[in-house]
Structures are given as structure tokens and as C-alpha cells.
C-alpha positions as CSV (number, residue, x, y, z in Angstrom):
1,M,-0.1,-0.4,0.1
2,R,1.4,3.3,-1.1
3,P,1.1,6.9,1.0
4,I,-1.2,7.7,-1.7
5,H,-3.5,4.7,-1.3
6,L,-4.2,5.5,2.1
7,R,-4.8,9.1,2.0
8,M,-7.8,7.9,-1.5
9,G,-8.8,4.7,0.6
10,R,-9.5,7.1,3.5
11,A,-11.4,9.8,1.6
12,A,-13.3,6.8,0.3
13,L,-14.6,5.4,3.5
14,G,-15.1,9.4,4.7
15,W,-12.7,9.0,7.8
16,T,-10.5,11.2,9.2
17,V,-7.0,10.6,10.1
18,R,-8.1,10.4,13.8
19,E,-11.0,7.9,13.0
20,L,-8.5,5.7,10.6
21,A,-6.1,5.8,13.8
22,E,-8.4,5.0,16.4
23,K,-9.8,1.9,14.2
24,A,-6.4,0.7,13.2
25,G,-4.9,0.8,16.5
26,V,-2.1,3.5,16.0
27,N,-1.1,7.1,16.5
28,K,-2.7,9.6,14.4
29,N,0.9,11.1,13.5
30,T,1.7,7.6,12.2
31,V,-1.6,8.0,9.9
32,S,-0.3,11.9,8.5
33,R,3.3,10.5,8.1
34,Y,2.6,7.7,6.0
35,E,0.1,10.4,4.1
36,S,2.7,12.9,3.5
37,G,5.3,10.4,2.0
38,R,7.4,9.1,4.9
39,Q,8.4,6.0,6.5
40,I,6.3,4.3,9.8
41,V,6.8,0.9,11.1
42,S,6.1,-1.9,9.1
43,D,3.5,-3.4,12.0
44,A,1.3,0.2,12.3
45,L,1.3,0.3,8.2
46,M,-0.2,-3.9,8.4
47,R,-2.6,-2.2,10.6
48,L,-3.4,0.6,8.9
49,E,-3.9,-2.0,5.3
50,Q,-5.4,-4.5,7.0
51,T,-8.6,-1.5,8.8
52,L,-9.0,-0.6,5.3
53,T,-9.0,-3.7,3.2
54,A,-11.5,-5.5,6.0
55,E,-14.3,-2.2,5.1
56,G,-13.7,-3.3,1.5
57,V,-11.3,-1.0,-0.1
58,V,-8.7,-2.8,-2.5
59,F,-5.3,-1.2,-3.9
60,L,-5.2,-0.8,-7.6
61,E,-1.7,0.2,-9.0
62,N,-2.7,0.7,-12.4
63,E,-6.4,1.3,-13.4
64,S,-6.4,1.5,-16.9
65,E,-5.5,5.4,-17.6
66,F,-6.3,6.5,-14.2
67,G,-3.2,5.0,-12.9
68,L,-2.9,4.6,-8.8
69,A,-6.5,3.7,-7.5
70,V,-8.7,2.2,-4.8
71,R,-11.9,0.4,-5.2
72,I,-14.7,0.2,-2.3
73,V,-16.2,-3.1,-2.4
74,R,-19.0,-3.9,-0.9
75,R,-19.7,-7.4,0.8
76,K,-22.9,-8.9,0.6
77,V,-24.7,-8.7,4.1
78,E,-26.3,-11.6,5.4
79,P,-29.4,-10.8,7.4
80,T,-29.0,-11.3,10.8
81,F,-32.3,-12.8,11.0
82,R,-34.1,-15.4,9.3
83,K,-38.1,-16.0,9.2
84,D,-38.8,-19.7,9.4
85,R,-41.7,-19.4,7.0
86,S,-42.8,-23.2,7.6
87,A,-44.1,-21.7,11.1
88,T,-46.2,-19.0,9.4
89,K,-48.0,-21.4,6.9
90,R,-51.5,-22.2,7.9
91,K,-52.6,-25.5,8.0
92,H,-55.6,-26.5,5.9
């Protein structure tokens, strides 16, 4: 994940630097430092990447004529409660 990917992924989710930092369990200065192109420890980078990918962010290296990009992949959400239809059928 490149610094531009981090900025684009965070923006696509509508998260602030502070929100991403809290969700990833890193300091907000770490997020800002990486977004500006400076080095951060690999554990922090891994946490940031995992946090974004868990939300459906996909990092693209060369998306046709647009170059570097991110895409949000929405996962299909299964309903938490399914009503058993056989229990609601009337007996004739």
C-alpha cells in the first residue's frame, strides 16, 4: 500500500485521520506521517492496510488510464435474522 492509497482509501470511506488511527490502533501522527510519504514501522503499516481492506478498500496499482486508484468493494450483508417460513404457513 502506497501513501496515496492510504489517503484515497481513507477519503473513500469518509474517515478522518483520527478515525482511521483509532480503528487501526495506531497514533494519528503515524497516519499523517505515512500519508505525507515518510516511513513508518511495518507493524503500523500492516494495521492500517488491514483496517482499510476489512472495510472493502481494494488498492489498485495501474487502473487503465487512471494510474493508482482504490476501489470500494461492498460485501453482501447477510441478514442477521431469518424468519422460518414453515412456521407461518397455515394448516388447511
